[in-house]
Structures are given as C-alpha cells and as structure tokens.
LOBA-665270 format. One line per field, with one value per residue (C-alpha): z, y, x. Coordinates in nm, 4 decimals. Each point is the difference from the previous one (the first is absolute). Layout:
BEGIN
up	c(Z;...)
north	c(Y;...)
east	c(X;...)
END
This chain:
BEGIN
up	c(-3.8357;0.2202;0.3164;-0.0083;0.1412;0.3412;-0.0002;0.1773;0.2131;-0.1227;0.2421;-0.0019;-0.2053;0.1876;-0.1109;0.1205;0.3406;0.0161;-0.0968;0.2690;0.2643;-0.1179;0.0248;0.3536;0.1065;-0.1494;0.1523;0.3439;-0.0266;-0.1682;0.2239;0.3159;-0.0873;-0.1614;0.1747;-0.1502;-0.2502;-0.1597;-0.3714;-0.1836;-0.2706;0.2547;0.0847;-0.3675;-0.0569;0.3003;-0.1126;-0.3521;-0.1585;-0.1941;0.1713;-0.2109;0.1494;0.3487;-0.0743;-0.1555;0.3315;0.2306;-0.1555;0.2936;0.2604;0.2678;-0.1713;0.0056;0.3668;0.0876;-0.1893;0.1721;0.3384;-0.0621;-0.1028;0.3190;0.2092;-0.1817;0.0638;0.3722;-0.0105;-0.1762;0.2548;0.2806;-0.1824;-0.0150;0.3678;0.1209;-0.0272;0.2173;0.3200;0.2338;-0.0530;0.2010;-0.2024;-0.3188;0.1208;0.0832;-0.3426;-0.1766;0.2035;-0.0818;-0.3705;0.0249;0.1552;-0.2807;-0.2563;0.1499;0.0167;-0.3682;-0.0923;0.1707;-0.3349;-0.1021;0.3174;-0.1026;-0.3347;0.1591;0.2486;-0.2894;-0.1930;0.2983;0.1041;-0.3428;-0.0056;0.2792;-0.1917;0.0353;0.3710;0.0544;-0.2026;0.1803;0.3437;-0.0621;-0.1541;0.2751;0.2774;-0.1382;-0.0221;0.3532;0.1244;-0.1399;0.1973;0.3111;0.0046;-0.0161;0.2951;0.2003;-0.0805;0.1119;0.3341;-0.0601;-0.0477;0.1933;-0.1748;0.0831;-0.2845;-0.3554;-0.3283;-0.0566;0.3355;-0.0909;-0.3490;0.1323;0.2590;-0.2728;-0.2288;0.2864;0.0929;-0.3607;-0.0219;0.1056;-0.2815;-0.0629;0.3141;-0.0173;0.1203;0.0037;-0.1334;0.2949;0.2388;-0.1617;0.0032;0.3690;0.0814;-0.1914;0.2024;0.3219;-0.1243;-0.0925;0.3299;0.1741;-0.1829;0.1043;0.2274;0.3306;0.1043;0.3732;0.1534)
north	c(-2.8827;0.0257;0.1977;0.3364;0.0034;0.1710;0.3356;-0.0051;0.3045;0.1794;0.1271;0.3784;0.1417;0.1301;0.3580;-0.0272;-0.1190;0.2858;0.2525;-0.1310;0.0293;0.3507;0.1017;-0.1417;0.1794;0.3266;-0.0389;-0.0522;0.3313;0.1998;-0.1257;0.0418;0.3614;0.0954;-0.2113;-0.1504;0.2838;-0.0477;-0.0509;-0.3220;0.2097;0.1077;-0.3662;-0.0915;0.2967;-0.0901;-0.3648;0.1028;-0.1856;0.1065;0.0266;-0.2951;-0.2187;0.1024;-0.0837;-0.3354;-0.1036;0.1865;0.0748;0.2166;0.2293;-0.2428;-0.2901;0.1977;0.0995;-0.3610;-0.1273;0.2529;-0.0933;-0.3759;0.0418;0.1957;-0.2713;-0.2647;0.1944;0.0092;-0.3741;-0.0526;0.2235;-0.2239;-0.2979;0.1823;0.0940;-0.3536;-0.0721;0.2983;-0.1312;0.2202;-0.0894;0.2955;0.2406;-0.1626;0.0482;0.3663;0.0585;-0.1493;0.2118;0.3072;-0.0840;0.0012;0.3466;0.1173;-0.1443;0.1847;0.3245;-0.0166;-0.0882;0.2990;0.1386;-0.3379;-0.0954;0.1369;-0.1752;-0.3220;0.0128;0.0336;-0.2817;-0.2354;0.0921;-0.0983;-0.3208;-0.2497;-0.2112;0.2745;0.0371;-0.3773;-0.0354;0.2777;-0.1079;-0.3619;0.0908;0.2476;-0.2288;-0.2857;0.2276;0.1334;-0.3501;-0.1329;0.2546;-0.0252;-0.3809;0.0253;0.2382;-0.2238;-0.3135;0.1821;0.0694;0.3760;0.0842;-0.1191;-0.2614;0.1484;0.2524;-0.0906;0.1361;0.1463;0.1809;0.1548;0.0993;0.1601;0.1949;0.1268;0.1024;0.1725;0.1950;0.1145;0.1178;0.3594;0.0487;0.3639;0.1418;0.1556;-0.2408;-0.2991;-0.2431;0.0538;-0.0378;-0.3263;-0.1440;0.0958;-0.1523;-0.3192;-0.0246;0.0386;-0.2623;-0.2470;0.0705;-0.1025;-0.3333;-0.0831;-0.2992;0.1189;-0.2193;-0.0533;0.1944)
east	c(-1.8141;0.3070;0.0145;0.1702;0.3474;0.0086;0.1695;0.3299;0.0612;0.3069;0.2559;0.0130;0.2810;0.3025;-0.0685;-0.3615;0.1205;0.2522;-0.2684;-0.2343;0.2729;0.0897;-0.3655;-0.0232;0.3203;-0.1238;-0.3464;0.1509;0.1866;-0.2783;-0.2808;0.2054;0.0712;-0.3286;-0.2577;-0.3113;-0.0411;0.3420;-0.0476;0.0600;0.1622;0.2627;0.0600;0.0423;0.2317;0.2163;0.0129;0.0996;-0.2923;-0.3052;-0.3373;-0.1191;0.2712;-0.1064;-0.3651;0.0939;0.1539;-0.2403;-0.3397;-0.1135;0.1543;-0.1204;0.1775;0.3240;-0.0408;-0.0724;0.3042;0.2283;-0.1441;0.0298;0.3617;0.0750;-0.1667;0.2036;0.3205;-0.0800;-0.0602;0.3319;0.1732;-0.1291;0.1520;0.3346;-0.0169;-0.0650;0.3715;0.0972;0.1611;-0.2073;-0.3694;-0.1321;0.2134;-0.1319;-0.3576;0.0679;0.1596;-0.3020;-0.2415;0.2100;-0.0119;-0.3787;0.0043;0.2311;-0.2408;-0.2950;0.1997;0.0953;-0.3562;-0.1577;-0.1108;-0.1421;-0.1845;-0.3400;0.0177;0.1243;-0.2859;-0.2455;0.1675;0.0087;-0.3549;-0.1252;0.2026;-0.0405;0.2538;0.2598;-0.0700;0.0099;0.3187;0.1863;-0.1199;0.1025;0.3390;0.0916;-0.1258;0.2082;0.3075;-0.0304;-0.0873;0.3267;0.2008;-0.2143;0.0310;0.3799;0.0050;-0.2367;0.2049;0.3152;-0.1692;0.0213;-0.3713;-0.3041;-0.2109;-0.3404;-0.0171;-0.0911;0.1265;-0.3469;0.0196;0.3328;-0.1127;-0.3192;0.2023;0.2329;-0.2853;-0.1762;0.3114;0.0459;-0.3601;0.0733;0.2493;-0.0931;0.1612;0.3455;0.2676;-0.2338;0.2645;0.2338;-0.2942;-0.1098;0.3532;0.0317;-0.3407;0.0844;0.3220;-0.2002;-0.2446;0.2765;0.1773;-0.3239;0.0138;0.3566;0.0418;0.1364;0.2859;0.0558;0.2851)
END
C-alpha cells in the first residue's frame, strides 16, 4: 500500500486576503471607538462581509483583537525601518516615539481588551515586546553611532519608559504630556558636546 500524498497548503485566495484585511481595518475603527464591548456584527457590517466570513478568519473576539494588535505592532516596526534612512537620527527616534503615543491614543477604546488578550497570551506579549524593542533599538543604535545619544541606555529601557508614560492614558490631555515627557527624556540622553 502506498503512502498518502502529503497535503499541500493552498495559498489563500485573493478575495479571502482582501476580506481579512477589510475585517482588520474595520475592527481597528470599531474597537477603537466602542471598546471591548463593540460587537463583531458591527465589525462585519463595517467591513462589508458576512459574520460567517469574519468567524472564518477570526474564530473568537480575542483572536480578532490579537490580530489587530499584531498588525499595529508590525506597522510600528515597519515605520522604524522607514525612519532609519532619515538624516537626523534623533528626530527619527522622536518621530517613532510619537507614533507610539498616537497608537495608544487611538486605541483607548481597545486597551482593556488588548490587556486581556495579551494577559492570556504570553506569545502575544513576547512577540510585541521583541518587535517593538527591535524597532526602537534600530533607531537608538543609529543615534548612538552618530554620537548624538549616550550609549548607556538600552532599547528595553526606552520602551519601558514609553510604556510607563502612556500608562495614565485616561487623563485629559495625556498625549501632549507624554510627548513632552518623552522629549525631556530624549533630551536627557543627548550627548553634550563641549563648547
């Protein structure tokens, strides 16, 4: 008796990929506005797909939250890659830190759900921490190599400072305060040139 042929994984169809992306785009908007209680039906409606299509891609609410969050983390990582060619490495670092603050501000409605999703998934926490640390490390290394930033702070230090500053996100005007504090923090890391 011959062995069964191994199944070859099929590439997703183009319309399935488009539907998944539309669901993620819609979920980002719906969850950001409506928080963890926003309905999956509202996401499907906004995406222009049936609820069955949504569940085929994301069998649970948590799976959808996690996918939205992972995509946002990946976009921040990609943004760091774009910024590495900016001529001023300190400005690039500041822009990336500001993009993180913007992300947190648009995710205010999702933060509770994201906390639940990441709490239940050490993989999600590890993935996001590694991806964001690598992104900030890329920009930090450029600034250190250019002699602009001190070399005694790590990417992890900077990421933890940013996360800590964003923690009190429920106070009015918190974004401006965090951006100002991040500027003060980065200013403290600048190499002081004699004269």
